[in-house]
N, C-alpha and C positions, 0 to 999 in steps of 0.2 A: 504494500500500500504506500502511496506517495506521501511525503511529509506533510503537504498542505491538507491532504485528506485525513491524516492522523489528527491534525489540529482541529479540523472541522468536526471530526467524530467526537473528540474529547469535549469540544464546546457543546455540541448537541446533547451528548450523553449526560453532561453535567446539568443541563437544563431539564432534560426529560427524567433524569434519575431513575433509569430502568431498574426494576427489582432484580436481584440476583447478579448484577454486574460485579465482577471481582470476587464472586463466591467460589471458594475452593471445593473441589470434589471430595466426598467422603467415601469410605469403604467399610463394609461389614464383612468380617472374616470368621469362618468356622472350620474346625478340624476334628477328625475322629482321633481321640486321645487314647490310644492303646500302644504303649511304648513309643509314644509320639507327642511329648509334652512341649509345646512351644514355650520357651523360657526355661525349661528344665524342671525337674522334680522340686517341689516346694516353692516354686515361683508363682503359681497361679493362686487365685483367691477362692473363697468358698463357692463362688458362682461359676467356677471353671474359666475365669478370665485371666489371660496372660498379661504381663506388664506392658506398659506403653513402649518400653525400650527393647522388648523381645520381638525382633523384626522377622517376618517370614512372608513368603508369597511372591508371585510374579509381579504384583503391585506390592512393593515391600512396605509393610506397615506393622505396627504393634496392635495391642488390644484385641487379640484373637479370643474367641470363645471356643472351648473344647468340651468333649464329653467327660473329661475329668475322671479318668480311670474307671468309669462305670459303663454299663451297656448303653449304647446309643438309644435303643428302643425304650429305655427307662429314663431318659434324660430330657429330651424335648424342650430345649431352652426357648424362652420367649423374650421379646424386647431386647434383642441382642445389642450390645454396645457397638459403636462405630470406631473407626481408627483414631478418633479424637477422645475416646473414652466416654462419649455421650450415649445414653440409652436411645434406642430407636423403637419403632413399632414392629420391626421384622421378627417373625417367629419362624422356627424351622422344626420339621418333624421328619422321620425317616422310616424307610422300610428296608429290611435286609435280613439275611440269615443269621448274622452275628458278627461281632468284631474279630478282626484278625490283623496280622502285621507281617511286614517283610521279615523283620527280626523282632523277637520278643524281649530283646535287650535294647536299651536306648542308644541310638546312634550318636547322640550328643550334638553339640553346636557345630555348625559349619566353620571352617577356618576363616571365611570372609565375614564372620560375625552374625550371620543370619541363623535361623533355626529351620531351614528348609528340609534338612534330613529328617528332623522330627515330624514336620508337616506331612511328608510323603510316606513315612514308615507305616503308620496305622491306617486301617481302612475298614469300611463296613462291607463284609464279604457276602457274595452271592454266587450262584453257579447253576448249571443246568440240572444237577442231580439233587438240588435242595429246594425247599419252599420257604420264602419266595425265591424266584430265580433271578431277580434283579436287585441292584443296589440303588435306592431312590431317596432323593431329598425333595421335600415339598416346602417351598418358601411361601409365606403369606404375609400380608400387610407390609409389603415392600414400600419403603418410605420415599422412593425417588420416582420422579416423573419419567426419567430416561436413565437407563443403566446397562452395563455389561455384566455378564456372569462368567467367572473363571471357575471351571470344574476340574478338580484334581482327582485322578484315578490311579490305582496301583494294584500290584499283585505280588505275592511272595515268590513267584517264578517268572522268568523271562519267556518271551515267545508266545504268549497267550493272546489271541485276537479277540476284539470286542468292539462295542460301539458305545457312544455316549450321546444323549439327545435332550433337547428341551421341548420335544414334541413337534418342532418345526424343522430344525436343522439337526441332522445326524452325522456325527463324525466317527470314523473308524480308526483303529489303532492296533498296535501290538505292544504288549506290556514290556517294560524295561526290567522289572524285577529287582534283584539285589543290587545291581550296579547303580540304581537310583541313589542309594545311601552309602555305597562302599568307598567312595573317594573323599577327598578333603572337603568338597562342596557337593551338595545335592545336584543330581542331573534333573533339570526341569526342561522338558522338550514339548513343544506345542504340536498338536495334530491339526491340520487344515484339510485333511482328506475326507471327501464325502462319496468317493467312488470305489471303495474297496481296496485301496492301495495298502492299507494297514501299516502306516509308518510306525516305527518304534518310538513311542511318545508316552507322556503321562499327564498332559492337561489339554483342555480345549477352551476356547473363548467363544461365547455366544454374545454377539454384539447387537447394539441398537434395539434393546428390549424395552418394553413398557408394560404397564399393568401391575396390579397389586399382588399377583401370585404367579409362580412358575414352578414347574416340576422338572427336575433333572434326573435322568435315569441312565445308569451304566449297566451294560449287559456283557459280562465276561463269562461265557459258558464253562470255561475250565477253572473257575474260581478267581475272584478279584472284586474290586469295587471302588466306590468313591472314598477318597481320603480327606477331602476338604472342599471348601467353596469360598469364593469372594464375590460379593455384589458391589460393583464399582459404579458410583454415581457418575453420570455423564452430564456436564454442563456446557453451554455454548462457548465456543472459542471467543476470546475478546474481540477478534477482528470481525466475527459474525455479528456480535452485539453492536459493534461500532458501525458497521454498514447499516444494520437495522435502525440504529439511532439516527444516522444521517438521513436515511430515506424518510423516516417518520418526521424528522425535523423539517425536511424540504417540503413535504406534503402540508405540514402545519403552516409553514411560512407562506406557501402558495395560497392557502385558504385565507390567511390573514390579509395578504396583499389584495386578493379579489374583493374582500370586504371593504378595504380602504379606497379602492379605485372608484372614481365617480361613475355612476351608472349611465349608460348611453340613453 
């Protein structure tokens, strides 16, 4: 954008005072905590919330909520906190055969200071020979008008194919297994395949979502499931708001000029 247009935008924006301008995006993050405690044992509070400084995720934030060493089916947290530590309206419930992990010993903190190895270690298991056969998160009362969802999935073995879907878009993958947590830093690799290529990956991004509820389902017939999820608020880019402000200001100015001009 040209400098004079920036100046014009700033002037119009200040006059119109558009709500939300300058508002930073927030993130709500949740993980299956079975040998996968973000922040380490003893760091989370009685509500299963990790400290603000315990950073994890593709969108690296603190203030995660986890199942806190209990069965996910008996946890069902409500009003999850966001990345700023503020309570939201977001609730989450789940369906799965049971909790499992790549390793039932804690992989510990990554050398880069994050806790991604703990994030990707534990998961809610499902498979073709059990009931239910899927690993599913149901999100309700999502507090954002527009958002993306990052879904993390894993398995204790490599080479297992599966899918993850929001009901509209379905991504396919092959599980990474133990190499996810074996190195100094976790391997976090995104799938973008929807055509059966089954790349070796462990997370997917569902973009441009809206609505108060979503269901994320992972199907790994040979056992595996969802490890965690992030709901990332999407806010307009400042440039987009700027152009909108400028256009709105021009329209308002034209209307005012027409009123002031003498009538023919």
